[in-house]
N, C-alpha and C positions, 0 to 999 in steps of 0.2 A: 221843258226843252223841246222845241219843234225841230223835227228832222224831215227832210225830203229825200226820198230814194227813188232814182230813176232806173228804168230797165227797158230793154227792147231794142237798143241800138245794135249796129253790126254792119257788115259789108253786104251790099246788094248791087245787082247790075242795074244799069239805067232802064227805066220803065217798070222796075219792080216796086214792091211795097214793103213797108215796115210799120209796126205799131209800137209807139212809145207809151210807157206808163210811168206815173209818178204818184207815190203814196206819201201822204203827209202824216207823220205820227206825232203824238203829243197834243197838248191842249191848244186848239186853234179856233179862232172865232169863225162861226159859221157864215158870217157876212164877210166874204172875201172874193178876190179875183185870183183865178189860177191861170197860169200861162206857160207857154214855151218860148224860149229864146234860143238863138244859136250864134255861134262865133266860129267863123272860118279862120284859118291861119292867116295872120296879117291883117285881119279885119276887126272892126269893133263888134261887140255883141249887139244883135238886132232882134226885134220882136218877130216872132213867127205867128203866134195866135194867142188870144186871151179869151177867157170865158168867165162871166161873173156868176154870182150866186143865183141869179134869176135865169141863167142860160143864154144871156146875150153874148154874142161872139164878135170878135173882129180879127181880121187876118191881114198879114202882109200881102201886098199885091202880087208878089212873086209866087205865092203858094195858093192863092184863091183858085178854087175848082179842083185842086189836087189834094190838099190836106183838110182834115176835119178834126176839130177839137171837141171833146165831150168831157163830162165830169160825172162822177157818182159822189154826190155830197155826203151821203151816208157813210161812205168808205173813205172820205177825204182823198179821193183819187181823181187824177186828171189823165186823159188819154190824148194821144195825137196819132191819128191814122194818116199815114203818108203814102199816097199812091202816085204813080207816074213819076217816080223819082228821077232826078237829073243829076249829073255830076256836080253842078253848082249848088246842090243841096248838101254837099259834103261839109260837115262841121261838127263841132261838139254842141249838143243840144242840152239846154239847161231848163229845168223846171223852176218856176217862181210862184210863190204865193204872196199876195199883198193883203194885209189886214188893215183895217181902218180905225178900230177902236180897241187897242191903240194902233197907231199907224206904224207898220213895220213891214219889211220885205224879207222873205225867207227864200234861200236859193238851194237847189240841189247841187250835187257834185259834178253833174254832167255825164252824158253818155255819147260816145262817138258814133256818128253815122257817116259811112263812106259809100259813095255811089260810084261805081266804075263804069267807064264808057265802053 
């Protein structure tokens, strides 16, 4: 049974920083993509950033230059460093791990990030 546990969310003023962490426990293929998604109230869930096993990353345009995704594959952990936060970054942030052999998506329970103006 694979479980994802996120941490690091909270309340921060605009311009501040937060660092999210997500630890995957259980047996999980080392060939995977780890990522962060977010869902603001009334909106659909959207991609924030993804990183594959080789370290290749991709970001939503809205966070490029402000957010950085990294991973420690030995610890099955993915991080999201969020700088220069804006009120529009307010959302529940979810960790996702995609495996390919077999193909499956695992989701965390979400962590709230609130940016005050």
